[in-house]
C-alpha positions in Angstrom: 0.0 0.1 0.0 1.2 3.5 -0.9 1.1 5.8 1.9 2.3 9.4 2.9 2.9 11.7 5.8 3.9 15.4 6.0 6.3 16.8 8.6 5.6 20.5 9.2 6.2 23.1 11.9 4.9 26.4 13.3 8.1 28.2 11.8 11.5 27.7 10.1 14.3 26.4 12.2 12.2 23.8 14.2 14.3 20.8 13.2 12.1 19.5 10.3 15.1 18.5 8.1 17.2 16.7 10.8 14.0 14.8 11.9 13.0 13.9 8.3 16.4 12.6 7.6 16.5 10.5 10.7 13.1 9.0 10.1 13.9 8.2 6.4 17.1 6.4 7.4 15.7 4.7 10.5 12.6 3.4 8.7 14.7 2.2 5.7 16.8 0.2 8.2 13.7 -1.3 9.5 12.9 -2.5 5.9 10.3 0.1 5.1 10.4 1.2 1.6 10.7 5.0 2.0 10.6 7.9 -0.4 11.3 11.6 0.4 9.9 14.8 -1.0 10.4 18.5 -0.2 7.7 21.2 -0.3 8.5 24.2 -2.3 11.7 25.3 -4.3 14.8 23.7 -2.7 17.7 22.1 -4.4 19.7 21.1 -1.4 17.5 19.2 1.3 16.2 16.7 -1.5 19.9 15.4 -2.1 20.1 14.7 1.8 16.7 12.8 1.5 18.1 10.6 -1.3 21.2 9.8 0.8 19.1 8.9 3.8 16.7 6.5 2.0 18.3 5.4 -1.3 15.5 6.7 -3.5 15.0 9.7 -5.8 13.5 12.8 -4.0 11.2 15.2 -5.7 10.1 18.8 -5.1 6.4 19.2 -4.7 5.6 23.0 -5.2 2.0 23.9 -4.7 2.7 27.4 -6.1 4.1 26.4 -9.3 2.6 23.0 -10.0 -0.9 22.0 -10.7 -2.8 19.7 -8.2 -2.7 16.9 -11.0 1.0 17.4 -11.3 1.6 17.1 -7.6 -0.7 14.0 -7.3 1.1 12.3 -10.1 4.6 13.0 -8.7 3.7 12.0 -5.3 2.2 8.5 -6.4 4.6 5.6 -6.2 5.6 2.6 -4.1 6.2 2.7 -0.4 5.8 5.4 2.2 6.3 9.1 1.1 7.7 11.4 3.8 7.2 15.1 2.8 9.3 17.7 4.6 7.4 21.0 4.8 9.1 24.5 4.2 8.9 27.4 6.7 5.8 27.2 8.8 2.9 25.0 8.0 0.6 27.9 6.5 3.5 30.1 5.3 3.5 30.7 1.4 3.6 33.3 -1.2 1.9 36.6 -0.7 -0.7 37.8 -0.6 -2.6 34.6 0.5 0.1 32.1 1.3 -0.4 29.9 -1.8 2.2 27.2 -2.1 2.4 26.5 1.6 3.0 23.0 3.0 -0.8 23.2 4.1 -1.6 23.2 0.4 0.2 19.9 -0.3 -1.9 18.4 2.7 -5.0 19.7 1.1 -4.2 18.5 -2.4 -2.9 15.0 -1.3 -5.2 14.5 1.5 -2.3 13.5 3.9 -2.0 13.9 7.6 0.5 16.3 9.1 2.8 15.7 12.2 3.8 19.1 13.6 7.4 19.5 14.8 7.5 21.9 17.6 10.8 23.4 18.8 10.0 23.4 22.5 13.2 24.7 23.9 11.8 27.9 25.3 8.2 26.5 26.1 6.2 24.7 28.7 2.4 24.9 29.2 2.1 27.4 26.2 2.8 24.7 23.9 -0.9 23.6 24.3 -2.7 26.5 22.8 0.1 26.8 20.0 -0.5 23.1 19.0 -4.3 23.5 19.4 -4.3 26.5 17.1 -2.4 24.8 14.3 -4.7 21.8 14.6 -7.9 23.9 14.4 -6.9 26.6 12.1 -8.2 24.7 8.8 -10.5 21.6 8.9 -9.0 20.6 5.5 -5.4 20.3 7.1 -5.5 17.5 9.7 -2.8 17.6 12.2 -2.3 14.0 13.4 0.4 14.2 16.0 3.1 16.1 17.5 7.0 15.7 17.8 8.7 17.6 20.5 12.0 18.9 19.7 15.0 20.4 21.7 13.6 19.3 25.0 15.8 20.4 28.0 15.4 17.6 30.4 13.1 14.8 31.5 11.2 17.1 33.7 10.8 19.6 30.8 9.3 16.6 28.7 6.9 15.6 31.4 5.6 19.2 31.6 5.2 19.4 27.8 3.4 16.1 27.6 0.9 17.0 30.3 0.2 20.3 28.8 -0.7 18.5 25.5 -2.9 15.9 27.0 -6.2 17.7 26.5 -5.5 18.5 22.8 -6.3 15.0 21.8 -3.1 14.8 19.7 -0.5 12.1 20.4 3.1 13.0 21.1 4.8 10.6 18.7 8.3 11.8 19.6 10.4 13.7 22.0 13.9 14.6 21.1 16.2 16.1 23.8 18.6 18.9 23.1 22.0 17.5 22.2 25.0 18.7 20.1 26.3 17.1 16.9 23.1 16.8 15.0 23.2 20.3 13.4 24.4 20.6 9.9 26.6 23.2 8.5 25.1 25.8 6.4 25.9 28.8 4.0 24.0 31.5 2.3 21.7 29.4 0.3 21.0 26.8 2.9 22.7 23.5 4.1 26.2 22.7 2.9 25.5 20.3 -0.1 25.3 16.6 0.5 28.1 15.9 -2.0 30.4 18.1 0.2 30.2 16.0 3.3 32.3 12.9 3.4 31.0 11.7 6.6 27.4 12.0 5.4 26.5 8.2 5.9 27.9 8.3 9.4 26.0 11.5 10.2 22.7 10.0 8.8 23.2 6.9 10.9 23.8 9.0 14.0 20.6 11.1 13.4 18.7 7.8 12.8 19.8 6.4 16.0 18.6 9.4 17.9 15.3 9.5 16.1 14.6 5.9 16.6 15.4 6.2 20.3 13.2 9.1 20.7 10.2 8.3 18.6 7.4 5.8 18.3 8.3 4.5 14.9 5.3 2.0 14.7 3.0 5.0 15.4 4.6 7.2 12.7 4.0 4.4 10.1 0.4 3.9 11.1 -0.3 7.8 11.0 0.6 7.8 7.2 -2.4 8.3 5.0 -3.2 6.6 1.8 -1.8 7.8 -1.5 -3.9 6.9 -4.6 -2.3 6.3 -7.9 -2.7 9.0 -10.3 -2.5 9.4 -14.0 0.4 11.1 -15.5 0.0 14.9 -15.7 1.2 17.2 -18.6 4.9 17.2 -18.7 7.3 20.0 -19.4 8.4 19.7 -23.1 12.2 19.4 -23.6 13.9 22.5 -24.9 16.1 20.4 -27.1 16.8 16.6 -28.3 20.4 16.4 -27.0 21.0 18.4 -23.8 24.3 18.6 -21.9 24.0 19.9 -18.3 26.8 20.9 -16.0 27.0 19.1 -12.8 29.3 19.3 -9.9 29.6 21.2 -6.6 29.6 24.5 -8.4 26.5 23.7 -10.7 24.3 21.4 -8.7 20.8 23.0 -8.8 18.9 20.9 -11.3 15.3 19.8 -10.6 15.0 16.0 -11.3 11.3 16.3 -12.2 12.2 18.4 -15.3 15.0 15.9 -16.5 12.5 13.1 -15.9 10.0 15.0 -18.1 12.6 15.6 -20.8 13.8 12.0 -20.8 10.0 10.8 -21.0 9.7 12.8 -24.2 12.9 11.3 -25.7 15.4 13.9 -24.9 19.0 12.7 -24.4 20.7 14.1 -21.4 24.5 14.1 -20.7 26.5 15.8 -18.0 29.9 17.5 -17.8 31.9 19.1 -14.9 33.2 22.7 -15.4 35.2 22.3 -12.0 37.1 19.3 -13.4 37.8 21.4 -16.6 35.7 19.3 -18.8 34.2 20.5 -22.1 30.4 19.8 -22.9 29.3 17.1 -25.3 29.9 18.6 -28.9 26.9 16.7 -30.1 24.6 18.8 -27.8 21.9 20.8 -29.2 21.6 22.7 -25.8 24.1 23.3 -23.1 22.7 24.2 -19.6 24.8 25.7 -16.8 22.3 25.4 -13.7 22.6 27.4 -10.6 24.8 26.4 -7.7 27.9 28.0 -6.0 30.1 29.3 -8.8 31.1 32.1 -6.5 32.9 29.8 -4.3 35.0 28.4 -7.1 35.3 31.4 -9.3 39.1 31.5 -9.3 39.2 27.8 -10.5 36.6 28.3 -13.0 38.3 31.3 -14.4 41.6 29.3 -14.8 39.9 26.1 -16.5 40.9 26.8 -20.1 39.4 23.6 -21.6 36.1 24.4 -20.2 36.2 28.2 -21.2 37.4 27.7 -24.7 35.1 24.8 -25.4 32.0 27.0 -24.1 33.1 30.0 -26.1 33.4 27.9 -29.4 30.3 26.0 -28.7 28.4 29.4 -28.5 29.0 29.8 -32.2 26.7 27.1 -33.1 24.9 25.8 -30.1 22.3 27.2 -27.8 23.5 27.8 -24.2 21.3 28.7 -21.1 22.3 29.6 -17.7 20.2 29.9 -14.4 21.3 32.0 -11.5 25.0 30.7 -10.8 25.2 29.6 -14.4 23.9 32.9 -15.7 26.8 34.5 -13.7 29.3 32.2 -15.1 28.1 33.2 -18.7 28.9 36.8 -17.8 32.0 38.7 -18.2 33.0 39.3 -14.5 32.1 37.8 -11.2 33.5 39.5 -8.0 33.7 37.2 -5.1 32.8 38.0 -1.5 36.5 39.2 -0.9 36.1 41.8 -3.6 38.3 39.8 -6.0 37.1 40.0 -9.6 37.2 36.9 -11.8 36.9 36.6 -15.5 34.2 34.3 -16.6 33.1 33.0 -20.1 32.2 36.6 -21.5 29.2 35.2 -23.5 26.8 37.6 -21.9 27.4 41.5 -21.2 27.0 40.9 -17.5 29.0 41.7 -14.3 27.9 40.4 -10.9 29.2 40.7 -7.4 29.0 39.0 -4.0 31.2 41.7 -2.2 28.1 43.4 -0.9 25.4 40.7 -0.6 21.7 41.4 -1.0 18.9 38.8 -0.8 16.7 38.4 -3.8 14.0 36.0 -3.0 10.5 35.0 -4.3 8.3 33.2 -6.8 8.5 34.5 -10.3 5.9 34.4 -13.3 7.9 34.4 -16.4 7.0 35.1 -20.1 9.8 34.0 -22.4 10.9 36.6 -24.9 13.7 34.6 -26.6 16.0 31.7 -25.6 15.5 28.1 -25.5 12.1 28.1 -23.5 8.9 29.4 -24.7 5.6 30.6 -23.4 4.7 31.3 -19.7 6.7 29.6 -17.0 6.6 29.3 -13.2 10.0 30.0 -11.5 11.6 31.1 -8.4 14.5 33.4 -7.6 16.9 32.9 -4.5 20.4 34.6 -4.5 22.6 37.2 -2.9 24.4 38.5 -6.0 24.3 42.2 -7.0 24.1 42.9 -10.8 26.8 45.5 -11.6 26.1 45.7 -15.2 23.6 43.9 -17.5 23.3 45.3 -21.0 21.3 44.0 -24.1 18.2 42.0 -25.0 16.3 40.6 -22.1 15.3 37.0 -21.6 12.0 37.2 -19.9 9.2 39.5 -18.8 8.7 38.9 -15.2 6.0 39.3 -12.5 6.2 38.3 -8.7 3.6 36.1 -7.0 1.3 39.1 -6.5 1.3 39.8 -10.2 3.4 43.0 -9.7 5.4 43.8 -12.8 9.1 43.4 -12.2 10.0 44.3 -15.8 12.3 42.5 -18.1 15.1 40.2 -16.7 17.8 38.1 -18.0 19.9 38.4 -21.1 20.2 37.2 -24.6 23.1 37.6 -26.9 23.3 35.3 -30.0 22.7 31.7 -29.1 23.4 32.4 -25.3 20.6 33.2 -22.7 20.3 33.3 -19.0 18.6 35.0 -15.9 18.6 34.6 -12.2 15.3 32.7 -12.3 15.1 29.0 -11.7 12.4 27.4 -13.9 10.2 25.0 -11.9 7.2 24.2 -14.4 5.1 25.4 -17.1 2.6 28.0 -16.2 -0.3 26.4 -14.2 
């Protein structure tokens, strides 16, 4: 039987990711076929999910994807554990569309609320009760207490929750060694942690000791099989995509869509000074952390010369970090300028960081994609110079006009926006 459960929280920083990873690994060790999913636009957490359970992890985005798309992607064998984003009801303005609660409504799955109880006692009861009663279409089925200070503290919390009617399915005491290092776009990537398996086993041990695993499995709701939704058409027949620690932000659901329509996908590593496949019809530089490797990329002559030559005959597309790499100059956090590919009239800088964050409604003006698209922007780079033909007309989640964005020059195009799906 295919089942699913959503882990959510009142707010960010409650411990959802750590507990999700622990549950995925612990239940897998018990022989449960587990799958992970992440609510919303996130490239980093899903790779940890995959490492924890050994199965591909998808992004389920209730703002950018249709309900049919979400149901289709969520269907599959085993138990699906969805990690929420931010607070349970937090989504895009003005009305919170795209919140984890939307996934609960679309999929009809129960929610287990992870509460950081470090600075709480009896007040946990009205907090949990409020979340449980806020929306009758979002069923909170249980509570996990996190960051408990002592056995006495745990007893106080459990007593306070007795009249809510919700079971406490886990109680994790505060301890060191479970936090994961992070940087400006989220956690340090899974591929950058050599001790990842040991870390996941450690978290699984703590979770298994602190939670009622049998109850967790019983709380999961049924997931009905769903027919395939409309897929995102491939932008080319033969696509070559950069993939390494500098360019890791690619959505697996898009690659799966393209392959299902017959596209051939290859990969190459700019950090390893590799050239893209010369048979490619389209070369993609996805987002990632090129700013951390700007000096190395600037010196990788095989990669640079091959890309410059390819631009004469082959379409090239860059998103966010890939877009910056297609530009002329990238200034790192120390103020050091690095010469990039020079394929777009663009200069960007991390010397003074500024957060750019939000969903984007995109209308393609040129480049390899066409029509209306749903996307997301999340970066700290500042644009010093961007001259030339724009790639997209852009609006935010509230339909405010953000004007033209991105650049096109010849066969080369790019922008800071990450494409999630075709417009719903």
